[in-house]
Each structure stands twice: as structure tokens, then as C-alpha cells.
C-alpha positions in Angstrom: 44.3 64.5 138.3 41.9 65.9 140.7 39.1 64.2 143.2 35.9 63.5 141.2 32.5 63.6 142.9 29.9 61.4 141.3 26.2 62.2 141.8 24.6 59.1 142.2 20.5 58.1 142.2 19.4 58.5 145.5 17.9 54.8 146.0 19.2 52.0 144.3 22.7 50.2 143.4 23.1 52.4 139.5 26.1 54.5 139.1 26.2 57.3 135.5 28.0 55.2 133.1 29.7 58.5 132.8 31.4 57.8 136.1 33.2 54.2 134.9 36.6 55.7 133.8 37.0 58.0 136.7 36.0 54.5 138.7 38.4 52.5 136.4 41.5 55.2 137.4 40.5 55.9 141.0 43.0 55.7 143.7 40.4 55.3 146.4 36.4 55.4 146.5 34.5 57.0 148.6 30.2 57.2 149.5 27.9 59.0 151.3 27.3 56.5 154.4 24.2 54.4 153.4 24.2 55.0 149.3 23.6 51.5 147.8 25.8 52.8 144.7 28.5 52.8 147.3 28.3 49.2 148.5 28.1 48.0 145.0 31.0 49.7 143.9 33.0 48.7 147.2 33.5 52.0 148.2 34.2 53.2 152.0 32.1 55.7 154.0 32.9 59.1 153.5 33.6 61.1 156.7 32.4 64.5 155.4 35.7 65.7 154.4 35.3 69.2 152.1 35.9 67.4 148.6 38.3 69.9 147.7 40.5 68.5 149.9 40.3 65.0 149.1 43.7 63.6 147.7 44.1 63.4 143.9 42.2 60.3 142.1 39.6 60.1 144.6 36.3 59.4 143.8 33.5 60.3 146.2 29.8 58.9 145.6 26.8 61.2 147.0 23.3 60.7 146.2 21.9 63.2 143.3 20.7 67.0 144.9 24.0 66.7 147.5 25.6 70.0 147.8 29.2 68.3 147.2 27.9 67.8 143.7 27.0 71.2 142.8 28.8 71.9 139.3 30.4 75.3 140.8 32.7 73.3 143.1 36.7 73.3 142.6 36.9 69.8 141.4 35.2 67.6 138.5 31.7 66.4 139.4 29.8 63.8 136.9 26.3 64.5 136.8 23.2 61.6 137.5 22.2 60.6 134.0 18.5 62.3 132.8 16.1 60.2 134.4 17.7 58.7 137.4 15.0 59.8 139.7 12.5 57.7 137.8 14.9 55.1 139.5 14.5 56.5 142.6 10.9 56.2 142.2 10.8 53.0 141.0 12.4 51.9 144.2 10.4 53.6 146.6 7.3 52.1 144.6 9.0 48.5 145.2 9.6 49.4 149.2 6.3 50.7 149.7 4.7 47.3 148.0 7.1 45.2 149.4 6.4 43.0 152.8 7.1 45.7 155.3 6.4 48.1 153.6 2.8 50.0 153.3 -0.6 48.3 153.8 -2.6 50.2 151.9 -0.1 50.0 149.0 -0.1 45.8 149.3 -3.5 45.6 149.0 -4.2 47.7 145.8 -5.0 46.1 142.4 -5.4 47.0 138.8 -9.2 47.4 139.5 -8.7 49.1 142.8 -6.4 51.6 141.2 -8.5 52.6 138.3 -10.5 55.1 140.1 -6.8 57.1 140.8 -5.9 56.5 137.6 -9.0 58.6 136.1 -8.8 61.1 138.8 -5.0 61.9 138.4 -5.3 62.4 134.4 -8.2 64.8 134.8 -6.2 66.5 137.3 -3.5 66.7 135.0 -5.6 68.0 132.1 -7.1 71.1 134.3 -3.2 71.8 135.2 -2.7 72.0 131.4 -5.5 74.0 130.7 -4.7 76.3 133.6 -1.6 76.9 132.7 -0.6 76.5 136.4 3.3 75.2 135.6 3.4 73.8 139.5 0.6 71.9 138.9 1.7 71.1 136.5 4.6 69.1 137.5 3.1 67.5 140.3 0.2 66.4 138.3 2.9 64.7 136.1 4.3 63.0 139.0 0.9 61.5 140.4 0.5 59.8 136.6 3.6 58.7 136.7 3.1 56.8 140.1 -0.1 55.3 138.5 2.0 53.6 135.9 5.0 52.7 138.0 2.1 51.2 140.3 0.3 49.1 137.7 4.0 47.9 136.5 4.7 46.6 140.2 1.2 45.3 140.6 1.7 43.4 137.3 5.3 42.1 138.7 3.2 40.2 141.2 0.9 38.2 138.8 1.2 34.3 139.2 0.9 33.2 135.7 2.1 36.6 133.5 4.6 38.6 135.6 6.3 41.8 134.1 7.4 45.2 135.6 8.6 48.6 134.6 11.1 47.2 132.4 9.1 45.1 129.7 6.5 48.2 130.0 9.3 51.1 128.7 10.9 48.3 126.2 7.8 47.6 124.9 6.9 51.7 124.4 10.2 51.9 123.4 9.9 49.3 120.2 6.6 50.7 119.4 7.9 55.0 119.3 11.2 53.4 116.8 9.0 51.0 114.8 6.2 53.8 114.1 9.1 56.6 113.3 10.9 54.8 110.5 11.6 58.3 109.2 13.2 59.1 112.6 15.2 55.9 113.1 15.4 54.0 109.9 16.6 55.0 106.5 15.0 55.3 103.0 11.3 57.2 104.4 10.7 60.6 104.6 7.7 62.4 106.4 7.2 65.7 105.2 4.5 67.1 107.4 2.9 66.0 110.9 -0.3 65.5 108.8 1.5 63.0 106.8 3.4 61.4 110.4 -0.3 61.2 111.6 -1.3 59.2 108.4 1.4 57.3 108.3 1.2 56.4 112.5 -2.5 55.0 111.4 -1.2 52.6 108.7 1.7 51.3 111.1 -0.9 50.8 113.9 -3.2 49.0 111.9 -0.2 46.6 110.2 1.3 46.1 113.7 -2.3 45.3 115.3 -3.8 43.4 112.4 -6.6 45.2 112.9 -10.3 44.1 111.4 -12.2 47.1 111.8 -11.6 51.3 111.6 -12.8 51.5 115.2 -10.8 48.7 116.9 -8.7 49.9 119.3 -11.1 53.1 120.2 -11.7 52.7 124.2 -15.2 52.8 124.3 -14.9 53.8 128.3 -13.7 57.5 127.6 -16.1 60.3 127.9 -18.7 60.5 125.5 -17.8 63.5 123.7 -14.3 61.9 123.2 -15.7 58.8 122.3 -18.5 60.6 119.7 -15.3 62.5 118.2 -13.0 59.9 117.9 -15.3 57.2 116.5 -16.0 59.7 113.9 -12.7 60.6 113.1 -11.6 56.6 112.5 -14.6 56.3 110.4 -14.2 59.3 108.4 -10.4 58.1 107.7 -11.8 54.7 106.5 -14.6 56.6 104.0 -17.6 56.5 105.8 -19.8 59.0 104.3 -21.2 61.4 106.9 -24.9 60.9 105.9 -24.5 57.5 108.1 -23.3 59.0 111.5 -26.4 58.3 113.7 -29.8 60.1 112.6 -32.8 60.9 114.9 -33.7 63.5 117.3 -33.1 62.3 120.4 -30.5 63.9 122.3 -27.8 61.3 122.1 -28.2 61.2 118.4 -27.7 65.1 118.2 -25.0 65.1 120.6 -23.8 62.5 118.7 -23.6 64.3 115.3 -22.6 67.6 117.1 -19.6 66.1 118.2 -18.4 64.2 114.9 -18.9 67.4 112.8 -17.0 69.2 115.3 -13.7 66.9 115.3 -14.6 66.2 111.2 -14.6 70.5 111.1 -10.7 70.6 112.5 -12.2 71.3 116.3 -12.2 69.5 119.7 -15.7 68.6 121.4 -14.6 67.6 124.2 -12.2 70.4 124.7 -15.0 73.0 123.3 -17.4 71.8 125.8 -15.3 71.8 128.8 -14.2 75.5 128.1 -18.1 76.3 128.4 -18.7 74.4 131.3 -15.5 75.6 133.3 -16.7 79.1 132.3 -20.3 78.6 133.8 -18.7 77.0 136.5 -16.7 80.2 137.3 -19.6 82.0 136.7 -21.6 80.4 139.4 -19.1 80.8 141.9 -18.4 84.5 141.2 -22.8 85.1 141.5 -22.5 83.4 144.8 -19.2 85.1 146.1 -21.1 88.5 144.9 -24.4 87.6 146.9 -22.6 86.2 150.1 -20.7 89.5 150.0 -24.4 91.6 150.3 -25.1 89.5 153.4 -27.4 86.9 151.3 -26.9 83.1 151.6 -25.7 82.0 148.6 -27.2 78.4 148.9 -30.9 80.0 148.9 -31.0 82.3 146.3 -33.9 83.1 144.0 -34.1 82.9 140.4 -34.2 87.0 140.8 -31.4 86.9 143.0 -29.2 84.8 140.5 -30.0 86.8 137.2 -29.3 90.0 140.1 -25.4 88.7 140.7 -25.1 86.7 137.2 -21.9 88.2 135.3 -22.6 88.0 131.4 -20.2 86.8 129.6 
């Protein structure tokens, strides 16, 4: 038996389940000073001695990412479980929101946070569009922050409190319940399209919805809203001739979004693509004009045409 190094979440008292056998058999338990998991395990403070020279049977607890927990070291290591960093994020959010934390964080409400929720979702959307993996990782973190923040605010409600655990439990129950072909027995789903239809069936039964458009978020962008309404009603058998008529811009935009969606396209994505390409051409024309010594904020119509880059 040799010494074993266990990587724990950096904050909080959680211990990896895989470390339990080693802890039970340990002759001594040491921990990086200040590590909450160490206090929970009744460990003594580690003085920094090289783990390779610790006596056999010693278990050393260190925070995830610590050099002592590298898998290439000449002793046994137990890696933290996947998701351990989420526990760290929850602990940080709790500290920020608690007395003695950050005054700004403490003042926020579900309503005051709405603008950040929308902004972060769009920034994540753009990172995915741009194929920027560095931004993708950061923006996923920012969206996760919104979930943790709202769950922490919800835990303080005087009449109906709930925190991140009920949120996650509800998600697990939903995913398991809507995938009986994966987590149950006797049901098969052959294709993604079959699963899409089955998901809607299970969702309607679960939510006991009275209308085919129940649950459609009307606060979403108008093009996406029109597409979603068209998709839902088409599944319910609504004929296309009952889509909004008239020659007004609203009716025409709705019909175009609906027909694009029903034809297998994504009108929101299509419009965003055109808008972003237009944005790029505007910037390119202004940059070219500035390179010629012209003020890009005072271009004439002819100058715009001169510097415009056609697709």
C-alpha cells in the first residue's frame, strides 16, 4: 500500500466517493490547510512534504488542480468527480450572496437579473455562430452563473424557497421521464424525428396542456416566436391557409417566418446571418473609407457605394 492523493472540490466539504475505500483504510489523513473537505474528514494539516515520501497508508487531500494531484506522479491519485467545479461555483455564489459578501450581488432579484440572462444567452449564441471555442467556454460559464444566481435568490423566498438541488432534481426527473426508451424498458425510438414527436407527446401529457400553443414563450424574438407558433400549430393540423393574412409588414413577416420554418429552415438563424453579414460589410466600408482619410461617420451616398463590398 502506498500514499494516496485525493483531489477534492476547492470549496465546500465534498469528498469524491471513489476516495471512501482509501479513507477507510488510511493510517493517517492529511489535508492542504484551509481545505474544507479536510476538516470534514478530520484531517491534520499537511506541511508540504512531498507526497511520494509520505508513509504507506497516508491519504492526502488537496484541492482540484493542485500539482500534487497530477496523474503522472509516482503514487496513487483519486481524481475529483466530473462536475466537482460546479460545487465550487455554487459555494462562491453562496458566499457572494450571504451577509458579508458582495453588496451588489445581495441586492439583485429575479427581475433585476433578467437583462443579464438575455444578454448572456445571446453572447453564447454568437460564440457558437462564430465557432470561437474560447468564447464558447466563457459564455457557457456566464449562462451557468445565471442559473446559479437565480437558484440562490429563489432559496431566499419567504414562502416558497427552493435552491439549486430541487432545480437539478427536477431536470433529472424530466430528462429521465421523457426518455423512456433510454431509462425504461419496452419502448423503442428509432430516429431523432421519432424522439421529437415522442417528446411532445410526453410533454403534453405531463403539462396537461389545453392548447397546442401552451408553453410557447411569447417574450422571445418575434421571428422565432412566429416560427414556433407555426411549428406547434402545424403539428396540431392547422392548415397553412389559416396563417395570418393581409399585406401589412407584420402579416408578411409572420408568413415568411412560418413558411421558412415549415419548410425545414430556421428563419431566426437565416435573418441573423443576413444581419451579421450586413454588419460586416458596413464595418469594412467604414474601415476602407478611413484608410483613404475620409470620416466614416460623414460619408455621402456615393462614397458609401464606392467602398461597399458586394457579396
